[in-house]
All heavy atoms as atom14 arrays in JSON, in Angstrom:
{
  "sequence": "MEDVECKYPSTAGWIVLENANNGWITWKTENGKLIDIFIKNN",
  "atom14_mask": [
    [1, 1, 1, 1, 1, 1, 1, 1, 0, 0, 0, 0, 0, 0],
    [1, 1, 1, 1, 1, 1, 1, 1, 1, 0, 0, 0, 0, 0],
    [1, 1, 1, 1, 1, 1, 1, 1, 0, 0, 0, 0, 0, 0],
    [1, 1, 1, 1, 1, 1, 1, 0, 0, 0, 0, 0, 0, 0],
    [1, 1, 1, 1, 1, 1, 1, 1, 1, 0, 0, 0, 0, 0],
    [1, 1, 1, 1, 1, 1, 0, 0, 0, 0, 0, 0, 0, 0],
    [1, 1, 1, 1, 1, 1, 1, 1, 1, 0, 0, 0, 0, 0],
    [1, 1, 1, 1, 1, 1, 1, 1, 1, 1, 1, 1, 0, 0],
    [1, 1, 1, 1, 1, 1, 1, 0, 0, 0, 0, 0, 0, 0],
    [1, 1, 1, 1, 1, 1, 0, 0, 0, 0, 0, 0, 0, 0],
    [1, 1, 1, 1, 1, 1, 1, 0, 0, 0, 0, 0, 0, 0],
    [1, 1, 1, 1, 1, 0, 0, 0, 0, 0, 0, 0, 0, 0],
    [1, 1, 1, 1, 0, 0, 0, 0, 0, 0, 0, 0, 0, 0],
    [1, 1, 1, 1, 1, 1, 1, 1, 1, 1, 1, 1, 1, 1],
    [1, 1, 1, 1, 1, 1, 1, 1, 0, 0, 0, 0, 0, 0],
    [1, 1, 1, 1, 1, 1, 1, 0, 0, 0, 0, 0, 0, 0],
    [1, 1, 1, 1, 1, 1, 1, 1, 0, 0, 0, 0, 0, 0],
    [1, 1, 1, 1, 1, 1, 1, 1, 1, 0, 0, 0, 0, 0],
    [1, 1, 1, 1, 1, 1, 1, 1, 0, 0, 0, 0, 0, 0],
    [1, 1, 1, 1, 1, 0, 0, 0, 0, 0, 0, 0, 0, 0],
    [1, 1, 1, 1, 1, 1, 1, 1, 0, 0, 0, 0, 0, 0],
    [1, 1, 1, 1, 1, 1, 1, 1, 0, 0, 0, 0, 0, 0],
    [1, 1, 1, 1, 0, 0, 0, 0, 0, 0, 0, 0, 0, 0],
    [1, 1, 1, 1, 1, 1, 1, 1, 1, 1, 1, 1, 1, 1],
    [1, 1, 1, 1, 1, 1, 1, 1, 0, 0, 0, 0, 0, 0],
    [1, 1, 1, 1, 1, 1, 1, 0, 0, 0, 0, 0, 0, 0],
    [1, 1, 1, 1, 1, 1, 1, 1, 1, 1, 1, 1, 1, 1],
    [1, 1, 1, 1, 1, 1, 1, 1, 1, 0, 0, 0, 0, 0],
    [1, 1, 1, 1, 1, 1, 1, 0, 0, 0, 0, 0, 0, 0],
    [1, 1, 1, 1, 1, 1, 1, 1, 1, 0, 0, 0, 0, 0],
    [1, 1, 1, 1, 1, 1, 1, 1, 0, 0, 0, 0, 0, 0],
    [1, 1, 1, 1, 0, 0, 0, 0, 0, 0, 0, 0, 0, 0],
    [1, 1, 1, 1, 1, 1, 1, 1, 1, 0, 0, 0, 0, 0],
    [1, 1, 1, 1, 1, 1, 1, 1, 0, 0, 0, 0, 0, 0],
    [1, 1, 1, 1, 1, 1, 1, 1, 0, 0, 0, 0, 0, 0],
    [1, 1, 1, 1, 1, 1, 1, 1, 0, 0, 0, 0, 0, 0],
    [1, 1, 1, 1, 1, 1, 1, 1, 0, 0, 0, 0, 0, 0],
    [1, 1, 1, 1, 1, 1, 1, 1, 1, 1, 1, 0, 0, 0],
    [1, 1, 1, 1, 1, 1, 1, 1, 0, 0, 0, 0, 0, 0],
    [1, 1, 1, 1, 1, 1, 1, 1, 1, 0, 0, 0, 0, 0],
    [1, 1, 1, 1, 1, 1, 1, 1, 0, 0, 0, 0, 0, 0],
    [1, 1, 1, 1, 1, 1, 1, 1, 0, 0, 0, 0, 0, 0]
  ],
  "atom14_positions": [
    [[18.45, -7.39, 1.42], [17.26, -6.53, 1.52], [17.5, -5.53, 2.63], [18.2, -5.77, 3.6], [16.04, -7.36, 1.82], [15.71, -8.4, 0.77], [13.98, -8.79, 0.61], [13.38, -7.35, -0.21], [0.0, 0.0, 0.0], [0.0, 0.0, 0.0], [0.0, 0.0, 0.0], [0.0, 0.0, 0.0], [0.0, 0.0, 0.0], [0.0, 0.0, 0.0]],
    [[16.84, -4.41, 2.52], [16.88, -3.38, 3.54], [15.55, -2.69, 3.63], [14.73, -2.76, 2.71], [17.99, -2.39, 3.24], [17.8, -1.65, 1.93], [18.97, -0.73, 1.59], [20.04, -1.27, 1.23], [18.8, 0.47, 1.69], [0.0, 0.0, 0.0], [0.0, 0.0, 0.0], [0.0, 0.0, 0.0], [0.0, 0.0, 0.0], [0.0, 0.0, 0.0]],
    [[15.32, -2.04, 4.73], [14.07, -1.3, 4.94], [14.06, -0.06, 4.05], [15.06, 0.65, 3.94], [13.91, -0.89, 6.41], [13.66, -2.07, 7.31], [13.16, -3.1, 6.8], [13.95, -1.98, 8.5], [0.0, 0.0, 0.0], [0.0, 0.0, 0.0], [0.0, 0.0, 0.0], [0.0, 0.0, 0.0], [0.0, 0.0, 0.0], [0.0, 0.0, 0.0]],
    [[12.93, 0.2, 3.45], [12.75, 1.38, 2.62], [11.47, 2.06, 3.1], [10.41, 1.45, 3.18], [12.61, 1.02, 1.13], [12.35, 2.25, 0.3], [13.85, 0.28, 0.64], [0.0, 0.0, 0.0], [0.0, 0.0, 0.0], [0.0, 0.0, 0.0], [0.0, 0.0, 0.0], [0.0, 0.0, 0.0], [0.0, 0.0, 0.0], [0.0, 0.0, 0.0]],
    [[11.59, 3.34, 3.43], [10.41, 4.1, 3.87], [9.75, 4.73, 2.64], [10.42, 5.39, 1.84], [10.81, 5.17, 4.86], [9.64, 5.88, 5.47], [10.05, 6.85, 6.56], [11.01, 6.55, 7.29], [9.39, 7.9, 6.67], [0.0, 0.0, 0.0], [0.0, 0.0, 0.0], [0.0, 0.0, 0.0], [0.0, 0.0, 0.0], [0.0, 0.0, 0.0]],
    [[8.45, 4.52, 2.5], [7.71, 5.08, 1.36], [6.65, 6.03, 1.9], [5.96, 5.73, 2.88], [7.04, 3.96, 0.58], [8.19, 2.8, -0.14], [0.0, 0.0, 0.0], [0.0, 0.0, 0.0], [0.0, 0.0, 0.0], [0.0, 0.0, 0.0], [0.0, 0.0, 0.0], [0.0, 0.0, 0.0], [0.0, 0.0, 0.0], [0.0, 0.0, 0.0]],
    [[6.52, 7.15, 1.22], [5.54, 8.14, 1.62], [4.11, 7.72, 1.25], [3.16, 8.07, 1.91], [5.89, 9.49, 0.99], [5.05, 10.64, 1.48], [5.58, 11.96, 0.97], [4.79, 13.11, 1.52], [5.28, 14.39, 1.05], [0.0, 0.0, 0.0], [0.0, 0.0, 0.0], [0.0, 0.0, 0.0], [0.0, 0.0, 0.0], [0.0, 0.0, 0.0]],
    [[4.0, 6.97, 0.17], [2.68, 6.57, -0.32], [2.63, 5.05, -0.51], [3.64, 4.43, -0.88], [2.36, 7.24, -1.65], [2.4, 8.74, -1.58], [3.48, 9.46, -2.06], [1.35, 9.44, -0.98], [3.52, 10.83, -1.98], [1.38, 10.82, -0.89], [2.46, 11.51, -1.39], [2.48, 12.89, -1.3], [0.0, 0.0, 0.0], [0.0, 0.0, 0.0]],
    [[1.48, 4.42, -0.29], [1.38, 2.97, -0.46], [1.61, 2.55, -1.93], [2.07, 1.44, -2.18], [-0.03, 2.63, 0.01], [-0.79, 3.9, -0.01], [0.21, 4.99, 0.17], [0.0, 0.0, 0.0], [0.0, 0.0, 0.0], [0.0, 0.0, 0.0], [0.0, 0.0, 0.0], [0.0, 0.0, 0.0], [0.0, 0.0, 0.0], [0.0, 0.0, 0.0]],
    [[1.32, 3.42, -2.87], [1.56, 3.07, -4.28], [3.06, 2.93, -4.58], [3.46, 2.09, -5.38], [0.95, 4.11, -5.2], [-0.45, 4.16, -5.03], [0.0, 0.0, 0.0], [0.0, 0.0, 0.0], [0.0, 0.0, 0.0], [0.0, 0.0, 0.0], [0.0, 0.0, 0.0], [0.0, 0.0, 0.0], [0.0, 0.0, 0.0], [0.0, 0.0, 0.0]],
    [[3.87, 3.73, -3.88], [5.31, 3.64, -4.05], [5.79, 2.29, -3.52], [6.61, 1.61, -4.18], [6.02, 4.77, -3.29], [5.47, 6.01, -3.72], [7.51, 4.73, -3.54], [0.0, 0.0, 0.0], [0.0, 0.0, 0.0], [0.0, 0.0, 0.0], [0.0, 0.0, 0.0], [0.0, 0.0, 0.0], [0.0, 0.0, 0.0], [0.0, 0.0, 0.0]],
    [[5.3, 1.87, -2.39], [5.65, 0.56, -1.86], [5.19, -0.53, -2.8], [5.91, -1.54, -3.0], [5.03, 0.37, -0.46], [0.0, 0.0, 0.0], [0.0, 0.0, 0.0], [0.0, 0.0, 0.0], [0.0, 0.0, 0.0], [0.0, 0.0, 0.0], [0.0, 0.0, 0.0], [0.0, 0.0, 0.0], [0.0, 0.0, 0.0], [0.0, 0.0, 0.0]],
    [[4.04, -0.38, -3.38], [3.53, -1.35, -4.33], [4.43, -1.44, -5.56], [4.65, -2.53, -6.09], [0.0, 0.0, 0.0], [0.0, 0.0, 0.0], [0.0, 0.0, 0.0], [0.0, 0.0, 0.0], [0.0, 0.0, 0.0], [0.0, 0.0, 0.0], [0.0, 0.0, 0.0], [0.0, 0.0, 0.0], [0.0, 0.0, 0.0], [0.0, 0.0, 0.0]],
    [[4.93, -0.29, -6.0], [5.81, -0.3, -7.17], [7.09, -1.12, -6.86], [7.56, -1.87, -7.7], [6.21, 1.14, -7.52], [7.13, 1.18, -8.7], [8.49, 1.18, -8.68], [6.76, 1.19, -10.08], [8.98, 1.22, -9.95], [7.94, 1.21, -10.85], [5.53, 1.18, -10.75], [7.93, 1.23, -12.24], [5.54, 1.21, -12.13], [6.73, 1.22, -12.86]],
    [[7.61, -0.98, -5.64], [8.81, -1.72, -5.26], [8.54, -3.22, -5.28], [9.33, -4.01, -5.78], [9.3, -1.27, -3.87], [9.81, 0.17, -3.95], [10.41, -2.2, -3.35], [10.1, 0.81, -2.62], [0.0, 0.0, 0.0], [0.0, 0.0, 0.0], [0.0, 0.0, 0.0], [0.0, 0.0, 0.0], [0.0, 0.0, 0.0], [0.0, 0.0, 0.0]],
    [[7.4, -3.63, -4.77], [7.07, -5.05, -4.67], [6.6, -5.62, -6.03], [7.05, -6.68, -6.44], [5.99, -5.28, -3.59], [5.53, -6.73, -3.57], [6.48, -4.86, -2.24], [0.0, 0.0, 0.0], [0.0, 0.0, 0.0], [0.0, 0.0, 0.0], [0.0, 0.0, 0.0], [0.0, 0.0, 0.0], [0.0, 0.0, 0.0], [0.0, 0.0, 0.0]],
    [[5.72, -4.9, -6.67], [5.1, -5.41, -7.91], [5.87, -5.07, -9.18], [5.62, -5.67, -10.22], [3.67, -4.84, -8.05], [2.72, -5.16, -6.91], [1.42, -4.39, -7.07], [2.44, -6.65, -6.85], [0.0, 0.0, 0.0], [0.0, 0.0, 0.0], [0.0, 0.0, 0.0], [0.0, 0.0, 0.0], [0.0, 0.0, 0.0], [0.0, 0.0, 0.0]],
    [[6.76, -4.07, -9.07], [7.49, -3.56, -10.23], [6.55, -3.12, -11.34], [6.78, -3.37, -12.53], [8.5, -4.58, -10.75], [9.56, -4.92, -9.74], [10.58, -5.91, -10.26], [10.37, -6.52, -11.33], [11.6, -6.09, -9.56], [0.0, 0.0, 0.0], [0.0, 0.0, 0.0], [0.0, 0.0, 0.0], [0.0, 0.0, 0.0], [0.0, 0.0, 0.0]],
    [[5.44, -2.5, -10.92], [4.42, -2.08, -11.87], [3.59, -0.98, -11.23], [3.47, -0.93, -10.0], [3.53, -3.27, -12.25], [2.83, -3.07, -13.56], [2.79, -1.98, -14.11], [2.26, -4.15, -14.07], [0.0, 0.0, 0.0], [0.0, 0.0, 0.0], [0.0, 0.0, 0.0], [0.0, 0.0, 0.0], [0.0, 0.0, 0.0], [0.0, 0.0, 0.0]],
    [[2.97, -0.16, -12.04], [2.06, 0.87, -11.52], [0.9, 0.21, -10.81], [0.43, -0.86, -11.21], [1.58, 1.76, -12.67], [0.0, 0.0, 0.0], [0.0, 0.0, 0.0], [0.0, 0.0, 0.0], [0.0, 0.0, 0.0], [0.0, 0.0, 0.0], [0.0, 0.0, 0.0], [0.0, 0.0, 0.0], [0.0, 0.0, 0.0], [0.0, 0.0, 0.0]],
    [[0.42, 0.84, -9.73], [-0.67, 0.28, -8.94], [-1.3, 1.36, -8.13], [-0.77, 2.44, -7.97], [-0.14, -0.84, -8.05], [0.79, -0.33, -6.97], [0.36, -0.02, -5.87], [2.07, -0.18, -7.3], [0.0, 0.0, 0.0], [0.0, 0.0, 0.0], [0.0, 0.0, 0.0], [0.0, 0.0, 0.0], [0.0, 0.0, 0.0], [0.0, 0.0, 0.0]],
    [[-2.46, 1.09, -7.59], [-3.1, 1.95, -6.62], [-2.89, 1.29, -5.26], [-3.61, 0.35, -4.9], [-4.6, 2.12, -6.93], [-5.29, 3.03, -5.94], [-4.8, 3.27, -4.83], [-6.44, 3.52, -6.3], [0.0, 0.0, 0.0], [0.0, 0.0, 0.0], [0.0, 0.0, 0.0], [0.0, 0.0, 0.0], [0.0, 0.0, 0.0], [0.0, 0.0, 0.0]],
    [[-1.92, 1.76, -4.51], [-1.54, 1.15, -3.26], [-2.68, 1.1, -2.25], [-2.72, 0.23, -1.38], [0.0, 0.0, 0.0], [0.0, 0.0, 0.0], [0.0, 0.0, 0.0], [0.0, 0.0, 0.0], [0.0, 0.0, 0.0], [0.0, 0.0, 0.0], [0.0, 0.0, 0.0], [0.0, 0.0, 0.0], [0.0, 0.0, 0.0], [0.0, 0.0, 0.0]],
    [[-3.63, 2.04, -2.36], [-4.74, 2.06, -1.39], [-5.67, 0.89, -1.58], [-6.39, 0.51, -0.65], [-5.51, 3.37, -1.5], [-4.67, 4.53, -1.06], [-4.12, 5.5, -1.84], [-4.25, 4.82, 0.28], [-3.38, 6.36, -1.08], [-3.47, 5.98, 0.24], [-4.48, 4.21, 1.5], [-2.88, 6.53, 1.37], [-3.91, 4.78, 2.64], [-3.12, 5.92, 2.56]],
    [[-5.66, 0.29, -2.78], [-6.5, -0.9, -2.98], [-5.67, -2.16, -3.25], [-6.21, -3.21, -3.5], [-7.55, -0.69, -4.1], [-6.88, -0.36, -5.42], [-8.53, 0.39, -3.71], [-7.84, -0.31, -6.61], [0.0, 0.0, 0.0], [0.0, 0.0, 0.0], [0.0, 0.0, 0.0], [0.0, 0.0, 0.0], [0.0, 0.0, 0.0], [0.0, 0.0, 0.0]],
    [[-4.35, -2.0, -3.22], [-3.45, -3.15, -3.4], [-3.11, -3.79, -2.05], [-3.12, -5.02, -1.91], [-2.14, -2.73, -4.1], [-2.45, -2.19, -5.37], [-1.18, -3.88, -4.26], [0.0, 0.0, 0.0], [0.0, 0.0, 0.0], [0.0, 0.0, 0.0], [0.0, 0.0, 0.0], [0.0, 0.0, 0.0], [0.0, 0.0, 0.0], [0.0, 0.0, 0.0]],
    [[-2.83, -2.95, -1.05], [-2.44, -3.44, 0.27], [-3.65, -3.74, 1.11], [-4.66, -3.06, 1.04], [-1.54, -2.41, 0.97], [-0.26, -2.18, 0.25], [0.06, -1.13, -0.53], [0.89, -3.05, 0.26], [1.33, -1.28, -1.01], [1.87, -2.45, -0.55], [1.16, -4.28, 0.84], [3.11, -3.04, -0.76], [2.42, -4.85, 0.62], [3.35, -4.23, -0.18]],
    [[-3.51, -4.74, 1.96], [-4.6, -5.13, 2.87], [-4.07, -5.24, 4.3], [-2.88, -5.47, 4.52], [-5.17, -6.49, 2.47], [-5.83, -6.46, 1.09], [-6.39, -7.8, 0.73], [-6.98, -7.73, -0.67], [-7.49, -9.04, -1.07], [0.0, 0.0, 0.0], [0.0, 0.0, 0.0], [0.0, 0.0, 0.0], [0.0, 0.0, 0.0], [0.0, 0.0, 0.0]],
    [[-4.96, -5.09, 5.26], [-4.63, -5.28, 6.66], [-4.49, -6.76, 6.96], [-4.81, -7.6, 6.11], [-5.7, -4.68, 7.59], [-6.9, -5.46, 7.43], [-5.98, -3.23, 7.32], [0.0, 0.0, 0.0], [0.0, 0.0, 0.0], [0.0, 0.0, 0.0], [0.0, 0.0, 0.0], [0.0, 0.0, 0.0], [0.0, 0.0, 0.0], [0.0, 0.0, 0.0]],
    [[-4.06, -7.11, 8.15], [-3.95, -8.5, 8.53], [-5.3, -9.21, 8.49], [-5.38, -10.42, 8.28], [-3.39, -8.63, 9.96], [-1.93, -8.24, 10.05], [-1.39, -8.36, 11.45], [-2.14, -8.71, 12.39], [-0.2, -8.07, 11.64], [0.0, 0.0, 0.0], [0.0, 0.0, 0.0], [0.0, 0.0, 0.0], [0.0, 0.0, 0.0], [0.0, 0.0, 0.0]],
    [[-6.4, -8.44, 8.62], [-7.75, -9.0, 8.58], [-8.31, -9.08, 7.17], [-9.46, -9.46, 6.97], [-8.69, -8.16, 9.45], [-8.3, -8.18, 10.89], [-7.71, -9.16, 11.38], [-8.6, -7.12, 11.62], [0.0, 0.0, 0.0], [0.0, 0.0, 0.0], [0.0, 0.0, 0.0], [0.0, 0.0, 0.0], [0.0, 0.0, 0.0], [0.0, 0.0, 0.0]],
    [[-7.5, -8.68, 6.18], [-7.93, -8.78, 4.78], [-8.7, -7.57, 4.27], [-9.23, -7.63, 3.16], [0.0, 0.0, 0.0], [0.0, 0.0, 0.0], [0.0, 0.0, 0.0], [0.0, 0.0, 0.0], [0.0, 0.0, 0.0], [0.0, 0.0, 0.0], [0.0, 0.0, 0.0], [0.0, 0.0, 0.0], [0.0, 0.0, 0.0], [0.0, 0.0, 0.0]],
    [[-8.78, -6.5, 5.05], [-9.48, -5.29, 4.59], [-8.5, -4.37, 3.87], [-7.35, -4.25, 4.25], [-10.09, -4.55, 5.78], [-11.16, -5.38, 6.45], [-11.86, -4.6, 7.53], [-12.86, -5.51, 8.19], [-13.96, -4.83, 8.79], [0.0, 0.0, 0.0], [0.0, 0.0, 0.0], [0.0, 0.0, 0.0], [0.0, 0.0, 0.0], [0.0, 0.0, 0.0]],
    [[-8.97, -3.74, 2.8], [-8.15, -2.81, 2.06], [-7.75, -1.64, 2.94], [-8.55, -1.18, 3.76], [-8.89, -2.3, 0.83], [-9.29, -3.36, -0.18], [-10.14, -2.75, -1.3], [-8.08, -4.06, -0.76], [0.0, 0.0, 0.0], [0.0, 0.0, 0.0], [0.0, 0.0, 0.0], [0.0, 0.0, 0.0], [0.0, 0.0, 0.0], [0.0, 0.0, 0.0]],
    [[-6.55, -1.13, 2.76], [-6.1, -0.02, 3.64], [-6.77, 1.3, 3.32], [-6.61, 2.27, 4.05], [-4.57, 0.14, 3.65], [-4.03, 0.55, 2.27], [-3.89, -1.12, 4.15], [-2.59, 0.98, 2.31], [0.0, 0.0, 0.0], [0.0, 0.0, 0.0], [0.0, 0.0, 0.0], [0.0, 0.0, 0.0], [0.0, 0.0, 0.0], [0.0, 0.0, 0.0]],
    [[-7.56, 1.36, 2.24], [-8.28, 2.6, 1.96], [-9.3, 2.94, 3.03], [-9.76, 4.07, 3.11], [-8.92, 2.57, 0.56], [-10.12, 1.63, 0.44], [-10.27, 0.73, 1.29], [-10.88, 1.79, -0.52], [0.0, 0.0, 0.0], [0.0, 0.0, 0.0], [0.0, 0.0, 0.0], [0.0, 0.0, 0.0], [0.0, 0.0, 0.0], [0.0, 0.0, 0.0]],
    [[-9.59, 1.99, 3.92], [-10.51, 2.28, 5.04], [-9.92, 3.35, 5.94], [-10.67, 4.07, 6.58], [-10.86, 1.02, 5.87], [-9.62, 0.41, 6.5], [-11.62, 0.02, 5.02], [-9.88, -0.69, 7.5], [0.0, 0.0, 0.0], [0.0, 0.0, 0.0], [0.0, 0.0, 0.0], [0.0, 0.0, 0.0], [0.0, 0.0, 0.0], [0.0, 0.0, 0.0]],
    [[-8.61, 3.46, 5.99], [-7.97, 4.48, 6.83], [-8.17, 5.87, 6.26], [-8.23, 6.84, 7.02], [-6.48, 4.16, 7.02], [-6.27, 2.85, 7.73], [-5.76, 1.75, 7.02], [-6.59, 2.68, 9.06], [-5.57, 0.52, 7.68], [-6.41, 1.48, 9.71], [-5.89, 0.42, 9.0], [0.0, 0.0, 0.0], [0.0, 0.0, 0.0], [0.0, 0.0, 0.0]],
    [[-8.27, 6.01, 4.96], [-8.54, 7.31, 4.35], [-10.02, 7.65, 4.54], [-10.36, 8.77, 4.88], [-8.22, 7.3, 2.85], [-6.72, 7.35, 2.65], [-8.83, 8.49, 2.14], [-6.29, 7.36, 1.2], [0.0, 0.0, 0.0], [0.0, 0.0, 0.0], [0.0, 0.0, 0.0], [0.0, 0.0, 0.0], [0.0, 0.0, 0.0], [0.0, 0.0, 0.0]],
    [[-10.89, 6.7, 4.31], [-12.32, 6.94, 4.39], [-12.77, 7.3, 5.79], [-13.72, 8.0, 5.98], [-13.09, 5.71, 3.9], [-12.92, 5.46, 2.43], [-13.61, 4.19, 2.01], [-13.36, 3.93, 0.53], [-13.94, 2.65, 0.1], [0.0, 0.0, 0.0], [0.0, 0.0, 0.0], [0.0, 0.0, 0.0], [0.0, 0.0, 0.0], [0.0, 0.0, 0.0]],
    [[-12.04, 6.82, 6.82], [-12.38, 7.11, 8.2], [-11.91, 8.47, 8.67], [-12.3, 8.92, 9.74], [-11.85, 6.01, 9.13], [-12.6, 4.7, 8.93], [-13.74, 4.69, 8.52], [-11.94, 3.6, 9.24], [0.0, 0.0, 0.0], [0.0, 0.0, 0.0], [0.0, 0.0, 0.0], [0.0, 0.0, 0.0], [0.0, 0.0, 0.0], [0.0, 0.0, 0.0]],
    [[-11.03, 9.12, 7.9], [-10.49, 10.44, 8.31], [-11.32, 11.54, 7.8], [-11.86, 11.74, 6.89], [-9.04, 10.58, 7.87], [-8.13, 9.78, 8.75], [-8.42, 9.51, 9.92], [-7.03, 9.35, 8.21], [0.0, 0.0, 0.0], [0.0, 0.0, 0.0], [0.0, 0.0, 0.0], [0.0, 0.0, 0.0], [0.0, 0.0, 0.0], [0.0, 0.0, 0.0]]
  ]
}
């Protein structure tokens, strides 16, 4: 395995899930909150 930098969370999700996804609602913080909170706060 090696580190891969992804510009979008959906791209990272594709690597892990091997399927189309919405990375903003697929990934969660350590506290279990969806990472879309970072977009909504900007």
